[in-house]
N, C-alpha and C positions, 0 to 999 in steps of 0.2 A: 588537129581536129579530132583525131582519134582520142586524145586525152579528154577533150571536152565531152565526147560521147560517152566514155567510160564513167566520167563523173556523173553524168546525166543518169545513166543506168543505176549506178550506185544510189544516187539521190532518190530515184523513183522506187528503188527497193526499200530504202529506209523509210520513205514517206508513204509506203503502201498501208492499207488498212490492217492486214494481218500483222505486220511488225508493229504498228502503232498500238494495236489491241494487246499484243504480248507485252509491250513496254508499259501500257497502262495497268495491266494485271500485275506486273512486277512492282510497279510504283505502289499499288494498293497493298501488296504483300509486305513491302518494306514499311508502309505506314502502319499496318496491323502490328507488325513486330515492335515498332517504336512505341505504339500504344500499350502493348503488353509489357514492354520494359519499363515504361512510366509507372504502371500500376505496381509492378514488383518493386520499384524503387520506393514507392510510398509505403508499402508494406515493410520493406527493410528499414525505413526511417522509424516507423512505429515500433518495430522489433528492437531497434537500437535504443529508443527511449526506455522501453521496458527493461532491457538489459541494464542500462545505466542506473535505473531505480533500484533494480535488484542488487547491483554492485554497491550502491550507496548503503542499502540496508545491511548487506553482508559486512561492509567496513564498520558500520556502527555496532553490529553484533561482535565482530572481532575485537573492537575496543572494549566492550563490556566484558568479554571473556578474558581479554589481557589483564583488565583491572582485577577480575576475580582470581586469576592465576597469581598476580602479584600479591593480592591479599592473602591467599593461601600460603605463600612462601614466607610470610612473616608469622611469628609465634602468636601474636595477638589475633590475627586473622584466622589462623588455624583453630585457636581456642573458641572463637566466636562461632565459626561454622559448625564445629562439633557440638557446642551448646545449643545451637538452633535445631540441629537435626536429631540429636539424642538427649534423652533426659539424664544429664550427668551433672554433678556438682563437685566443686573442689573440697578438700578436707577442711573442716571448720565451718563450712557454710551450712546454713539452716534452711529449712523449707517452711513456708508459711502457707497454710491452707485456709481459704476463706469459705465458710459454709453459710449458706442462706438459712434463715429461720423458717422452719416449716409451719410454725404456729403463728405466722405473722397475721396481724389484724389489719384490715384496710380502714383507712380513715373514711368517715361518712362523706358522701359526695354532696356538695352544695351546689345549688343552681346559680350559675352566674350568666351574665348577659341577658339579652331579651329587653323588651320595652319596659316591664315592670320590675327590673332588677334593683332600682333605687328604693322601692318599697321594702325589700328584704334588708337593705342596709339600715334604713330608719326604724324598722321593726325591732332590731337588736338594741337600739338606744332607749326605746320607750318601755321596756319590760319591767 
């Protein structure tokens, strides 16, 4: 009988309003923590996508730079790069300079288009 009374006391303590209130508050705190973790997990997933995109861009740049280095290791690639960056020529090569004519006359402008443009065409035939 004594066992039964001890269990009843324990049960009455656990089912009391103060204990249930404390348990409810603990449950709310755990739920709040889970919600916080969920939002952090979403932010982490977005950051992961951003990092993956940056990694992809960096790998593309690395491939471009590797191709440039391979090009510079060859004699023709080195020559091409030097010619692009500096005004140098080989022995025996000439230089051609194209100069615009400063006294250039412009051709007279003729009217084209419009509703009466066909009259200008026929006018030239009957002069």
